[in-house]
DRENDO-1510 file (C-alpha; in Angstrom, 1 decimal, always signed):
<recs>
REC; n; res; u; v; w
REC; 1; MET; -64.2; +51.4; -7.4 .
REC; 2; SER; -60.5; +52.3; -7.4 .
REC; 3; ASP; -58.8; +54.0; -10.3 .
REC; 4; LEU; -56.4; +51.6; -11.9 .
REC; 5; LEU; -55.0; +54.0; -14.5 .
REC; 6; SER; -55.2; +57.8; -14.4 .
REC; 7; MET; -53.9; +60.4; -16.8 .
REC; 8; SER; -53.8; +64.2; -16.0 .
REC; 9; GLY; -53.1; +67.2; -18.2 .
REC; 10; ILE; -51.8; +65.1; -21.1 .
REC; 11; SER; -50.8; +67.2; -24.1 .
REC; 12; LYS; -49.0; +66.2; -27.4 .
REC; 13; ARG; -48.0; +68.2; -30.5 .
REC; 14; PHE; -46.8; +66.9; -33.8 .
REC; 15; GLY; -45.3; +69.9; -35.6 .
REC; 16; ALA; -48.1; +72.4; -36.1 .
REC; 17; THR; -50.8; +70.0; -35.1 .
REC; 18; GLN; -52.0; +69.9; -31.5 .
REC; 19; ALA; -53.1; +66.2; -31.2 .
REC; 20; LEU; -53.9; +66.4; -27.5 .
REC; 21; ASP; -54.6; +69.4; -25.3 .
REC; 22; ASP; -54.7; +69.0; -21.5 .
REC; 23; VAL; -56.6; +65.7; -21.6 .
REC; 24; SER; -57.4; +63.8; -18.4 .
REC; 25; LEU; -58.7; +60.2; -18.3 .
REC; 26; VAL; -59.5; +57.7; -15.6 .
REC; 27; VAL; -59.8; +53.9; -16.1 .
REC; 28; PRO; -61.4; +52.3; -13.1 .
REC; 29; ALA; -60.6; +48.8; -12.1 .
REC; 30; GLY; -63.3; +46.2; -12.9 .
REC; 31; ARG; -65.0; +48.4; -15.4 .
REC; 32; VAL; -65.1; +48.9; -19.2 .
REC; 33; LEU; -64.5; +52.5; -20.3 .
REC; 34; ALA; -65.6; +53.4; -23.8 .
REC; 35; LEU; -63.4; +56.0; -25.5 .
REC; 36; ILE; -65.4; +57.7; -28.1 .
REC; 37; GLY; -64.6; +60.4; -30.7 .
REC; 38; GLU; -64.5; +61.2; -34.4 .
REC; 39; ASN; -61.5; +60.1; -36.5 .
REC; 40; GLY; -58.8; +62.6; -35.7 .
REC; 41; ALA; -60.2; +63.4; -32.2 .
REC; 42; GLY; -57.0; +62.2; -30.6 .
REC; 43; LYS; -58.0; +58.7; -29.5 .
REC; 44; SER; -55.2; +56.9; -31.1 .
REC; 45; THR; -52.6; +59.4; -29.9 .
REC; 46; LEU; -53.9; +59.1; -26.4 .
REC; 47; MET; -53.8; +55.3; -26.5 .
REC; 48; LYS; -50.3; +55.3; -28.0 .
REC; 49; ILE; -49.2; +57.4; -25.0 .
REC; 50; ILE; -50.8; +54.8; -22.6 .
REC; 51; SER; -49.1; +52.0; -24.4 .
REC; 52; GLY; -45.7; +53.7; -24.5 .
REC; 53; ALA; -45.5; +54.3; -28.3 .
REC; 54; HIS; -45.4; +58.0; -27.7 .
REC; 55; ALA; -44.3; +60.1; -24.8 .
REC; 56; PRO; -46.5; +63.1; -23.8 .
REC; 57; ASP; -45.2; +66.6; -24.1 .
REC; 58; SER; -46.7; +67.3; -20.7 .
REC; 59; GLY; -48.9; +65.7; -18.1 .
REC; 60; THR; -48.6; +62.7; -15.7 .
REC; 61; MET; -49.8; +59.2; -15.5 .
REC; 62; GLN; -50.3; +56.7; -12.7 .
REC; 63; LEU; -50.8; +52.9; -12.8 .
REC; 64; ALA; -52.1; +51.1; -9.8 .
REC; 65; GLY; -51.2; +54.2; -7.6 .
REC; 66; ALA; -47.6; +54.4; -8.8 .
REC; 67; PRO; -46.1; +56.9; -11.3 .
REC; 68; TYR; -46.2; +55.4; -14.8 .
REC; 69; ALA; -44.0; +56.7; -17.7 .
REC; 70; PRO; -43.1; +53.8; -20.0 .
REC; 71; ASN; -40.1; +54.1; -22.3 .
REC; 72; GLY; -41.6; +52.1; -25.2 .
REC; 73; PRO; -44.4; +49.5; -25.7 .
REC; 74; HIS; -42.3; +46.7; -24.3 .
REC; 75; GLU; -41.8; +48.5; -21.0 .
REC; 76; ALA; -45.6; +49.3; -20.9 .
REC; 77; ARG; -46.4; +45.6; -21.5 .
REC; 78; LEU; -44.1; +44.5; -18.7 .
REC; 79; ALA; -45.8; +47.1; -16.5 .
REC; 80; GLY; -49.2; +45.6; -17.3 .
REC; 81; VAL; -50.6; +47.6; -20.1 .
REC; 82; SER; -51.5; +46.0; -23.4 .
REC; 83; MET; -52.8; +47.6; -26.6 .
REC; 84; ILE; -54.7; +45.8; -29.4 .
REC; 85; TYR; -54.6; +47.9; -32.5 .
REC; 86; GLN; -57.2; +47.9; -35.2 .
REC; 87; GLU; -54.5; +47.5; -37.8 .
REC; 88; LEU; -53.0; +44.0; -37.1 .
REC; 89; ASN; -49.4; +44.0; -35.7 .
REC; 90; LEU; -48.3; +40.4; -36.3 .
REC; 91; ALA; -45.3; +38.7; -37.7 .
REC; 92; ARG; -46.9; +36.7; -40.6 .
REC; 93; ASP; -44.1; +34.2; -41.1 .
REC; 94; LEU; -44.2; +33.1; -37.4 .
REC; 95; SER; -46.5; +30.7; -35.8 .
REC; 96; VAL; -49.5; +31.5; -33.7 .
REC; 97; GLU; -47.6; +30.5; -30.6 .
REC; 98; ASP; -44.5; +32.6; -31.4 .
REC; 99; ASN; -46.7; +35.6; -32.2 .
REC; 100; ILE; -48.6; +35.3; -28.9 .
REC; 101; MET; -45.4; +34.8; -26.8 .
REC; 102; LEU; -43.2; +37.2; -28.7 .
REC; 103; GLY; -41.3; +39.3; -26.1 .
REC; 104; GLN; -42.7; +37.2; -23.2 .
REC; 105; GLU; -41.3; +33.8; -23.9 .
REC; 106; CYS; -41.1; +31.1; -21.2 .
REC; 107; ARG; -37.6; +30.1; -20.5 .
REC; 108; SER; -35.9; +27.5; -18.2 .
REC; 109; PHE; -32.2; +27.1; -17.4 .
REC; 110; GLY; -30.0; +24.1; -18.3 .
REC; 111; ARG; -27.2; +22.8; -16.2 .
REC; 112; ALA; -24.7; +25.1; -17.8 .
REC; 113; GLY; -26.8; +28.1; -16.9 .
REC; 114; PHE; -28.0; +28.7; -20.5 .
REC; 115; ALA; -31.6; +29.8; -21.1 .
REC; 116; ILE; -33.7; +27.3; -23.0 .
REC; 117; LEU; -37.1; +28.0; -24.6 .
REC; 118; ASP; -39.8; +26.1; -22.6 .
REC; 119; ARG; -42.2; +25.1; -25.4 .
REC; 120; ASN; -44.5; +23.0; -23.1 .
REC; 121; ALA; -45.0; +25.9; -20.7 .
REC; 122; GLN; -45.7; +28.2; -23.7 .
REC; 123; ARG; -48.2; +25.8; -25.2 .
REC; 124; GLU; -50.1; +25.7; -21.9 .
REC; 125; LYS; -50.5; +29.5; -21.8 .
REC; 126; VAL; -51.4; +29.7; -25.5 .
REC; 127; HIS; -54.0; +27.0; -25.2 .
REC; 128; ALA; -55.5; +28.6; -22.1 .
REC; 129; ALA; -55.8; +32.0; -23.9 .
REC; 130; LEU; -57.3; +30.5; -27.1 .
REC; 131; LYS; -59.7; +28.5; -25.1 .
REC; 132; LEU; -60.9; +31.6; -23.3 .
REC; 133; LEU; -61.4; +33.2; -26.7 .
REC; 134; GLY; -63.5; +30.3; -27.8 .
REC; 135; HIS; -60.9; +28.9; -30.3 .
REC; 136; PRO; -59.3; +25.9; -28.5 .
REC; 137; ASP; -59.0; +24.1; -31.9 .
REC; 138; LEU; -56.5; +26.7; -33.3 .
REC; 139; ARG; -53.2; +25.0; -33.8 .
REC; 140; PRO; -50.3; +26.9; -32.1 .
REC; 141; GLU; -47.8; +25.9; -34.8 .
REC; 142; THR; -49.9; +27.3; -37.7 .
REC; 143; PRO; -48.2; +30.2; -39.4 .
REC; 144; VAL; -50.2; +33.4; -38.8 .
REC; 145; GLY; -50.0; +34.3; -42.5 .
REC; 146; GLU; -52.2; +31.3; -43.3 .
REC; 147; LEU; -55.0; +32.5; -41.1 .
REC; 148; SER; -58.0; +34.7; -42.0 .
REC; 149; ILE; -58.0; +38.3; -40.9 .
REC; 150; ALA; -60.7; +37.5; -38.3 .
REC; 151; VAL; -58.5; +34.7; -36.7 .
REC; 152; GLN; -55.4; +36.9; -36.9 .
REC; 153; GLN; -57.3; +39.5; -34.7 .
REC; 154; LEU; -57.9; +36.8; -32.2 .
REC; 155; VAL; -54.2; +36.1; -32.0 .
REC; 156; GLU; -53.6; +39.7; -31.2 .
REC; 157; ILE; -56.1; +39.5; -28.4 .
REC; 158; ALA; -54.6; +36.2; -27.0 .
REC; 159; ARG; -51.2; +38.0; -26.8 .
REC; 160; ALA; -52.7; +40.5; -24.3 .
REC; 161; LEU; -54.3; +37.8; -22.3 .
REC; 162; VAL; -51.1; +35.9; -21.9 .
REC; 163; ALA; -49.3; +39.0; -20.8 .
REC; 164; ASP; -51.4; +39.1; -17.6 .
REC; 165; SER; -52.2; +42.7; -18.1 .
REC; 166; LYS; -53.8; +45.1; -15.6 .
REC; 167; VAL; -55.1; +47.4; -18.4 .
REC; 168; ILE; -56.1; +46.3; -21.9 .
REC; 169; VAL; -56.9; +48.8; -24.6 .
REC; 170; PHE; -59.1; +47.4; -27.4 .
REC; 171; ASP; -59.0; +49.6; -30.6 .
REC; 172; GLU; -61.9; +48.7; -32.9 .
REC; 173; PRO; -61.3; +44.9; -32.1 .
REC; 174; THR; -64.5; +43.7; -33.9 .
REC; 175; SER; -63.8; +45.3; -37.3 .
REC; 176; SER; -62.8; +41.9; -38.8 .
REC; 177; LEU; -64.7; +39.4; -36.6 .
REC; 178; THR; -67.7; +37.3; -37.3 .
REC; 179; LYS; -70.8; +37.6; -35.2 .
REC; 180; GLN; -69.9; +34.6; -33.2 .
REC; 181; ASP; -66.4; +35.8; -32.6 .
REC; 182; VAL; -67.8; +39.2; -31.4 .
REC; 183; GLU; -70.0; +37.5; -28.9 .
REC; 184; ASN; -67.0; +35.4; -27.7 .
REC; 185; LEU; -64.9; +38.6; -27.4 .
REC; 186; PHE; -67.6; +40.3; -25.4 .
REC; 187; ALA; -67.8; +37.3; -23.1 .
REC; 188; VAL; -64.0; +37.5; -22.6 .
REC; 189; ILE; -64.1; +41.2; -21.8 .
REC; 190; ARG; -66.8; +40.6; -19.2 .
REC; 191; LYS; -64.6; +37.9; -17.6 .
REC; 192; LEU; -61.7; +40.3; -17.5 .
REC; 193; ARG; -63.8; +43.0; -15.9 .
REC; 194; GLU; -64.9; +40.5; -13.2 .
REC; 195; LYS; -61.2; +39.8; -12.5 .
REC; 196; GLY; -60.7; +43.5; -11.8 .
REC; 197; LEU; -58.9; +44.5; -14.9 .
REC; 198; GLY; -59.3; +48.0; -16.4 .
REC; 199; ILE; -60.6; +47.9; -20.0 .
REC; 200; VAL; -60.6; +50.8; -22.6 .
REC; 201; TYR; -62.8; +50.0; -25.5 .
REC; 202; ILE; -62.7; +52.1; -28.7 .
REC; 203; SER; -65.5; +51.6; -31.2 .
REC; 204; HIS; -67.5; +53.7; -33.6 .
REC; 205; PHE; -70.5; +51.3; -33.1 .
REC; 206; LEU; -72.7; +52.7; -30.3 .
REC; 207; GLU; -74.6; +49.3; -30.2 .
REC; 208; GLU; -71.3; +47.6; -29.3 .
REC; 209; ILE; -70.4; +50.1; -26.7 .
REC; 210; ARG; -73.8; +49.7; -25.0 .
REC; 211; GLN; -73.4; +45.9; -24.9 .
REC; 212; VAL; -70.0; +45.8; -23.3 .
REC; 213; CYS; -69.1; +49.2; -21.6 .
REC; 214; ASP; -70.1; +50.7; -18.3 .
REC; 215; CYS; -69.0; +54.4; -18.7 .
REC; 216; TYR; -67.7; +56.6; -21.4 .
REC; 217; ALA; -65.2; +59.4; -22.2 .
REC; 218; VAL; -65.5; +61.6; -25.3 .
REC; 219; LEU; -62.7; +63.4; -27.1 .
REC; 220; ARG; -63.2; +66.1; -29.7 .
REC; 221; ASP; -60.4; +68.0; -31.4 .
REC; 222; GLY; -57.8; +66.7; -28.9 .
REC; 223; ARG; -59.7; +67.7; -25.8 .
REC; 224; SER; -61.9; +66.0; -23.2 .
REC; 225; VAL; -65.5; +67.1; -23.7 .
REC; 226; GLY; -67.5; +64.7; -21.7 .
REC; 227; VAL; -67.5; +61.7; -19.3 .
REC; 228; GLY; -70.3; +59.8; -17.6 .
REC; 229; GLU; -72.2; +56.6; -17.1 .
REC; 230; LEU; -73.7; +55.0; -20.2 .
REC; 231; HIS; -76.8; +54.1; -18.4 .
REC; 232; GLY; -79.1; +57.1; -18.7 .
REC; 233; THR; -77.2; +58.7; -21.6 .
REC; 234; THR; -78.8; +58.6; -25.0 .
REC; 235; ASP; -77.0; +58.0; -28.3 .
REC; 236; ALA; -78.0; +61.5; -29.4 .
REC; 237; GLN; -76.2; +63.0; -26.5 .
REC; 238; ILE; -73.1; +61.0; -27.1 .
REC; 239; VAL; -73.0; +61.9; -30.8 .
REC; 240; SER; -73.7; +65.5; -30.0 .
REC; 241; LEU; -70.5; +65.5; -27.8 .
REC; 242; MET; -68.5; +63.8; -30.5 .
REC; 243; VAL; -69.4; +66.2; -33.3 .
REC; 244; GLY; -70.1; +69.4; -31.3 .
REC; 245; ARG; -73.5; +69.8; -32.7 .
REC; 246; ASN; -76.9; +68.0; -32.8 .
REC; 247; VAL; -77.1; +65.2; -35.4 .
REC; 248; SER; -80.7; +64.8; -36.1 .
REC; 249; ASP; -80.3; +62.1; -38.7 .
REC; 250; LEU; -77.5; +59.5; -38.6 .
REC; 251; PHE; -78.8; +58.0; -41.9 .
REC; 252; PRO; -79.5; +61.0; -44.2 .
REC; 253; THR; -81.4; +60.2; -47.4 .
REC; 254; VAL; -81.2; +62.0; -50.7 .
REC; 255; PRO; -84.1; +61.4; -53.1 .
REC; 256; HIS; -83.0; +59.2; -56.0 .
REC; 257; ALA; -84.9; +56.9; -58.5 .
REC; 258; PRO; -83.5; +53.9; -60.4 .
REC; 259; GLY; -83.3; +54.4; -64.2 .
REC; 260; GLU; -82.2; +52.0; -66.9 .
REC; 261; VAL; -80.0; +49.0; -66.4 .
REC; 262; LEU; -76.3; +50.0; -66.2 .
REC; 263; LEU; -74.6; +46.9; -65.1 .
REC; 264; LYS; -75.6; +43.3; -66.0 .
REC; 265; ILE; -73.8; +40.3; -64.5 .
REC; 266; ASP; -74.6; +36.9; -66.1 .
REC; 267; GLN; -73.6; +33.6; -64.4 .
REC; 268; LEU; -70.3; +35.2; -63.2 .
REC; 269; SER; -67.8; +32.8; -61.6 .
REC; 270; GLY; -64.3; +33.3; -60.4 .
REC; 271; GLU; -61.4; +31.0; -59.3 .
REC; 272; ARG; -62.0; +31.7; -55.7 .
REC; 273; SER; -65.6; +32.6; -55.8 .
REC; 274; PRO; -68.4; +33.7; -56.7 .
REC; 275; LEU; -70.4; +30.9; -58.1 .
REC; 276; GLY; -72.6; +31.7; -61.0 .
REC; 277; VAL; -73.8; +35.1; -59.8 .
REC; 278; SER; -76.4; +36.9; -62.0 .
REC; 279; LEU; -77.7; +40.4; -61.2 .
REC; 280; GLU; -78.8; +43.7; -62.8 .
REC; 281; ILE; -78.0; +47.1; -61.3 .
REC; 282; ARG; -79.7; +50.3; -62.5 .
REC; 283; ARG; -78.5; +53.9; -62.7 .
REC; 284; GLY; -79.5; +55.8; -59.6 .
REC; 285; GLU; -79.7; +52.7; -57.4 .
REC; 286; ILE; -77.9; +51.7; -54.2 .
REC; 287; LEU; -77.7; +47.9; -54.0 .
REC; 288; GLY; -76.5; +46.4; -50.7 .
REC; 289; LEU; -74.7; +43.1; -50.5 .
REC; 290; SER; -74.8; +41.2; -47.1 .
REC; 291; GLY; -73.5; +37.9; -46.0 .
REC; 292; LEU; -71.0; +36.4; -43.5 .
REC; 293; ILE; -67.3; +36.7; -43.8 .
REC; 294; GLY; -66.2; +34.4; -46.7 .
REC; 295; ALA; -69.6; +34.5; -48.4 .
REC; 296; GLY; -68.1; +35.8; -51.6 .
REC; 297; ARG; -69.1; +39.5; -51.5 .
REC; 298; THR; -65.5; +40.8; -51.7 .
REC; 299; GLU; -64.6; +38.2; -54.3 .
REC; 300; LEU; -67.5; +39.3; -56.4 .
REC; 301; ALA; -66.4; +42.9; -56.3 .
REC; 302; ARG; -62.8; +41.9; -57.3 .
REC; 303; CYS; -64.1; +39.8; -60.2 .
REC; 304; LEU; -66.2; +42.7; -61.4 .
REC; 305; PHE; -63.2; +45.0; -61.2 .
REC; 306; GLY; -60.8; +42.6; -63.0 .
REC; 307; LEU; -58.6; +42.0; -60.0 .
REC; 308; ASP; -59.4; +38.2; -59.6 .
REC; 309; PRO; -59.6; +35.8; -62.6 .
REC; 310; VAL; -63.0; +35.2; -64.1 .
REC; 311; THR; -63.7; +31.5; -65.0 .
REC; 312; ASN; -67.2; +31.9; -66.5 .
REC; 313; GLY; -69.9; +34.3; -67.2 .
REC; 314; THR; -70.1; +37.9; -68.6 .
REC; 315; VAL; -70.1; +41.5; -67.3 .
REC; 316; THR; -72.0; +44.0; -69.4 .
REC; 317; VAL; -71.7; +47.8; -68.9 .
REC; 318; ALA; -74.2; +49.9; -70.8 .
REC; 319; ASN; -74.6; +47.2; -73.4 .
REC; 320; LEU; -70.8; +46.8; -73.9 .
REC; 321; THR; -68.7; +43.9; -72.7 .
REC; 322; PRO; -65.3; +45.1; -71.4 .
REC; 323; ALA; -62.4; +42.8; -71.1 .
REC; 324; ALA; -61.7; +41.2; -67.7 .
REC; 325; THR; -58.8; +43.4; -66.9 .
REC; 326; THR; -58.7; +46.3; -64.3 .
REC; 327; SER; -57.7; +48.9; -66.9 .
REC; 328; ALA; -60.6; +47.8; -69.2 .
REC; 329; ARG; -63.1; +47.9; -66.3 .
REC; 330; ILE; -61.9; +51.3; -65.2 .
REC; 331; ALA; -62.3; +52.5; -68.8 .
REC; 332; ALA; -65.8; +51.1; -68.8 .
REC; 333; GLY; -66.7; +53.2; -65.7 .
REC; 334; LEU; -66.2; +50.8; -62.8 .
REC; 335; GLY; -64.4; +52.1; -59.6 .
REC; 336; LEU; -63.5; +50.0; -56.5 .
REC; 337; VAL; -63.0; +51.1; -52.9 .
REC; 338; SER; -61.2; +48.2; -51.3 .
REC; 339; GLU; -62.1; +46.9; -47.8 .
REC; 340; ASP; -58.4; +47.0; -47.0 .
REC; 341; ARG; -57.3; +50.6; -47.5 .
REC; 342; LYS; -54.0; +50.2; -45.6 .
REC; 343; THR; -52.4; +47.6; -47.9 .
REC; 344; GLU; -54.5; +47.7; -51.0 .
REC; 345; GLY; -56.8; +50.6; -51.3 .
REC; 346; LEU; -54.3; +53.4; -50.8 .
REC; 347; ALA; -50.5; +54.0; -51.2 .
REC; 348; GLN; -49.8; +55.0; -47.6 .
REC; 349; THR; -46.4; +56.7; -48.3 .
REC; 350; ARG; -47.7; +58.7; -51.2 .
REC; 351; SER; -49.6; +62.1; -51.2 .
REC; 352; ILE; -53.3; +62.7; -51.2 .
REC; 353; ALA; -52.9; +64.1; -54.8 .
REC; 354; ASP; -51.1; +61.0; -56.0 .
REC; 355; ASN; -53.6; +58.7; -54.5 .
REC; 356; MET; -56.6; +60.6; -55.8 .
REC; 357; THR; -55.4; +60.9; -59.4 .
REC; 358; TYR; -53.3; +57.8; -60.1 .
REC; 359; SER; -56.2; +56.1; -61.8 .
REC; 360; ARG; -56.8; +59.1; -64.1 .
REC; 361; LEU; -53.8; +61.3; -64.9 .
REC; 362; ARG; -54.7; +62.0; -68.5 .
REC; 363; PRO; -56.4; +65.4; -67.8 .
REC; 364; TYR; -53.1; +66.7; -66.4 .
REC; 365; THR; -50.6; +65.4; -68.9 .
REC; 366; ARG; -49.3; +66.9; -72.1 .
REC; 367; PHE; -46.4; +65.6; -74.2 .
REC; 368; GLY; -45.4; +63.3; -71.3 .
REC; 369; TRP; -45.3; +66.1; -68.7 .
REC; 370; LEU; -47.6; +66.3; -65.6 .
REC; 371; ASP; -49.2; +69.7; -64.9 .
REC; 372; LEU; -48.9; +69.7; -61.1 .
REC; 373; ASN; -50.8; +73.0; -60.7 .
REC; 374; ARG; -53.8; +71.8; -62.6 .
REC; 375; ARG; -53.8; +68.6; -60.7 .
REC; 376; ARG; -53.6; +70.4; -57.4 .
REC; 377; GLU; -56.5; +72.6; -58.2 .
REC; 378; ALA; -58.7; +69.5; -59.0 .
REC; 379; VAL; -57.6; +67.7; -55.9 .
REC; 380; ILE; -58.4; +70.6; -53.7 .
REC; 381; ARG; -61.9; +70.8; -55.2 .
REC; 382; TRP; -62.5; +67.1; -54.4 .
REC; 383; MET; -61.1; +67.6; -50.9 .
REC; 384; SER; -63.4; +70.5; -50.3 .
REC; 385; ARG; -66.5; +68.5; -51.6 .
REC; 386; LEU; -65.7; +65.6; -49.3 .
REC; 387; GLN; -64.6; +67.8; -46.4 .
REC; 388; VAL; -61.3; +66.1; -46.1 .
REC; 389; LYS; -59.2; +67.4; -43.1 .
REC; 390; ALA; -55.6; +67.7; -44.1 .
REC; 391; SER; -52.8; +70.3; -44.1 .
REC; 392; SER; -52.5; +70.2; -47.9 .
REC; 393; SER; -53.0; +68.1; -51.0 .
REC; 394; GLU; -49.4; +67.0; -50.7 .
REC; 395; GLN; -49.8; +65.5; -47.2 .
REC; 396; THR; -48.9; +61.8; -47.0 .
REC; 397; ILE; -52.0; +59.5; -46.8 .
REC; 398; GLY; -50.5; +57.6; -43.8 .
REC; 399; GLU; -50.6; +60.8; -41.8 .
REC; 400; LEU; -54.4; +61.1; -42.1 .
REC; 401; SER; -57.1; +59.7; -39.8 .
REC; 402; GLY; -58.9; +56.6; -40.9 .
REC; 403; GLY; -62.0; +58.6; -41.9 .
REC; 404; ASN; -60.1; +61.0; -44.0 .
REC; 405; GLN; -58.2; +58.2; -45.7 .
REC; 406; GLN; -61.5; +56.6; -46.6 .
REC; 407; LYS; -62.8; +59.9; -48.1 .
REC; 408; ILE; -59.6; +60.0; -50.3 .
REC; 409; ALA; -60.3; +56.4; -51.4 .
REC; 410; ILE; -63.9; +57.4; -52.4 .
REC; 411; ALA; -62.7; +60.6; -54.0 .
REC; 412; ARG; -60.3; +58.6; -56.2 .
REC; 413; VAL; -63.2; +56.6; -57.9 .
REC; 414; LEU; -65.2; +59.8; -58.3 .
REC; 415; HIS; -62.2; +61.6; -59.8 .
REC; 416; GLN; -61.8; +58.8; -62.3 .
REC; 417; GLN; -65.4; +59.4; -63.3 .
REC; 418; ALA; -66.7; +56.0; -62.4 .
REC; 419; ASP; -70.4; +55.4; -63.1 .
REC; 420; ILE; -70.5; +52.2; -61.1 .
REC; 421; LEU; -69.0; +52.4; -57.6 .
REC; 422; LEU; -68.0; +49.1; -55.9 .
REC; 423; LEU; -67.8; +50.2; -52.2 .
REC; 424; ASP; -66.5; +47.3; -50.0 .
REC; 425; GLU; -67.0; +48.1; -46.3 .
REC; 426; PRO; -66.6; +51.8; -46.9 .
REC; 427; THR; -67.6; +52.8; -43.3 .
REC; 428; ARG; -65.5; +50.3; -41.4 .
REC; 429; GLY; -63.4; +51.9; -38.7 .
REC; 430; ILE; -64.7; +55.5; -39.1 .
REC; 431; ASP; -66.7; +57.7; -36.8 .
REC; 432; VAL; -70.4; +58.3; -36.7 .
REC; 433; GLY; -70.2; +61.8; -38.2 .
REC; 434; THR; -68.0; +60.6; -41.2 .
REC; 435; LYS; -70.4; +57.7; -41.7 .
REC; 436; SER; -73.3; +60.1; -42.0 .
REC; 437; GLU; -71.3; +62.2; -44.5 .
REC; 438; ILE; -70.6; +59.1; -46.6 .
REC; 439; TYR; -74.3; +58.0; -46.5 .
REC; 440; ARG; -75.3; +61.4; -47.7 .
REC; 441; LEU; -72.7; +61.3; -50.5 .
REC; 442; MET; -73.9; +57.9; -51.6 .
REC; 443; GLY; -77.4; +59.3; -52.0 .
REC; 444; GLU; -76.1; +62.3; -53.9 .
REC; 445; LEU; -74.2; +60.1; -56.3 .
REC; 446; ALA; -77.3; +57.9; -56.8 .
REC; 447; ALA; -79.3; +61.1; -57.6 .
REC; 448; GLU; -76.6; +61.9; -60.2 .
REC; 449; GLY; -77.4; +58.6; -61.9 .
REC; 450; LYS; -74.5; +56.6; -60.7 .
REC; 451; ALA; -75.0; +52.9; -59.7 .
REC; 452; ILE; -73.6; +51.8; -56.3 .
REC; 453; ILE; -72.9; +48.3; -55.0 .
REC; 454; PHE; -72.5; +48.8; -51.2 .
REC; 455; ILE; -70.9; +45.8; -49.4 .
REC; 456; SER; -71.3; +45.9; -45.6 .
REC; 457; SER; -71.4; +43.7; -42.5 .
REC; 458; TYR; -73.4; +46.3; -40.7 .
REC; 459; LEU; -77.0; +45.4; -41.3 .
REC; 460; THR; -78.4; +48.6; -39.8 .
REC; 461; GLU; -76.8; +50.8; -42.4 .
REC; 462; LEU; -77.6; +48.4; -45.3 .
REC; 463; MET; -81.3; +48.6; -44.4 .
REC; 464; ALA; -81.2; +52.4; -43.9 .
REC; 465; VAL; -79.3; +53.3; -47.0 .
REC; 466; CYS; -80.0; +50.8; -49.7 .
REC; 467; ASP; -82.8; +50.5; -52.3 .
REC; 468; ARG; -82.3; +46.7; -52.6 .
REC; 469; ILE; -80.3; +44.2; -50.6 .
REC; 470; GLY; -78.9; +40.9; -51.9 .
REC; 471; VAL; -77.6; +38.2; -49.5 .
REC; 472; MET; -74.7; +36.0; -50.4 .
REC; 473; SER; -73.8; +32.6; -48.9 .
REC; 474; ARG; -71.0; +30.2; -49.9 .
REC; 475; GLY; -70.2; +32.2; -53.0 .
REC; 476; GLN; -73.8; +32.3; -54.3 .
REC; 477; LEU; -76.2; +35.2; -54.4 .
REC; 478; ARG; -79.1; +33.7; -52.6 .
REC; 479; GLU; -81.8; +36.3; -52.8 .
REC; 480; VAL; -82.4; +39.9; -53.7 .
REC; 481; ARG; -85.3; +42.0; -52.3 .
REC; 482; ALA; -86.3; +45.6; -51.8 .
REC; 483; ALA; -84.7; +46.9; -48.6 .
REC; 484; ALA; -88.1; +47.4; -47.1 .
REC; 485; ASP; -89.0; +43.8; -47.5 .
REC; 486; TRP; -86.1; +42.6; -45.4 .
REC; 487; THR; -85.6; +42.3; -41.6 .
REC; 488; GLU; -82.2; +41.8; -39.9 .
REC; 489; GLU; -83.4; +38.3; -38.8 .
REC; 490; ALA; -84.4; +37.5; -42.4 .
REC; 491; ILE; -81.1; +38.6; -43.8 .
REC; 492; MET; -79.2; +36.5; -41.2 .
REC; 493; SER; -81.4; +33.5; -41.9 .
REC; 494; VAL; -80.5; +33.6; -45.7 .
REC; 495; ALA; -76.9; +34.3; -44.9 .
REC; 496; VAL; -76.4; +31.1; -42.9 .
REC; 497; THR; -78.2; +29.0; -45.6 .
REC; 498; THR; -76.1; +26.1; -46.8 .
</recs>
């Protein structure tokens, strides 16, 4: 099998940070390469170099046997390299068709020699790509902003298919997709492999990697630390390469026992959802919420936290009924880690210190002045406890890896002294090692008497971490059982109940 893309001796530095150090990588034609590593290992930087977003400080690249040094993403796309980022990169006000064809429009020339947009030719290409993705019913004229996150992700993928790429990089492409869409995506990737394309697939889910990938390359601290065939390589060996040590338990447990009822929800309904949810959560308990996308899990968390209007029902915290406003719910001891950390959960242009303390500044204020030294000391203590990798407490959130951003989001609700933690997909898009740290932290918090509502689409972690699991469908909480009494098949069976 020939090498379609090769990189040799690639290095890249950002100020004092050595992001990549003498990295070499080979993407064979007709194969799917899993690029694996912890958050901050250098995967994103390496892919941005492949896609033309960054230029390497040193090293060389070849594409289909010819020198390859793109001057920007557009030039890389024209050369045959497409990148599908985890964070969506779409023009929300433009249509599905215009987003897919942006920068690669079909044109014809009129009698006067002027270029005219050929909508018919574009529609044919768009329909073919959407059909291949299993969504032939998606209307090309629909504004992208009206689509769900899952369907927007498919528009990103369709853009790469239309570009007739030689190499396609998928960066966590399933993070917002339904199970059926994931299966459709994997079928598409297999078809692209059969056509001889080179595929780079980045994911923190080893189960996904084994389903769709042929070989792997592991980065750690900006260096290549291992390559090989997936067949015959165990998960433990891959994780060991990622973190530089043996990880004996991916789902560490900390002993904890449920105490008295801390949060009581009685027939809670919202304008968007949920529909009459009733539930009790105890101190020292981790309650998981499962369900398909749109089942109402996130809407329930937002109603509880006062972000979405409540139309009926009550929320009682420690025998008190706080007002249905965010400030009142924070004062009552609720803290929310949003599923969308980029646009809602964190202020990307602000510092770690700002993000961690915005919801509780009182300990550092006096007569209207903010004591920055006292605040910095507190922030550094939390950074140490959660093992945040950053240059300082004043570093901008947007400069951190996804895993470290998520740790700051969790640190914020801990800093505000929340007793009830609403964690909405807290492990999405982060590496195996960081996930393990978050699972351990959740156990420690439960042991301290905090109540945790853990929303996740990853059934394996719900069953491994939670004391009880509730399944939602169409805005209703269908059933709650002890985690030991569920199987993945039983959870899915309830989740698809109409």
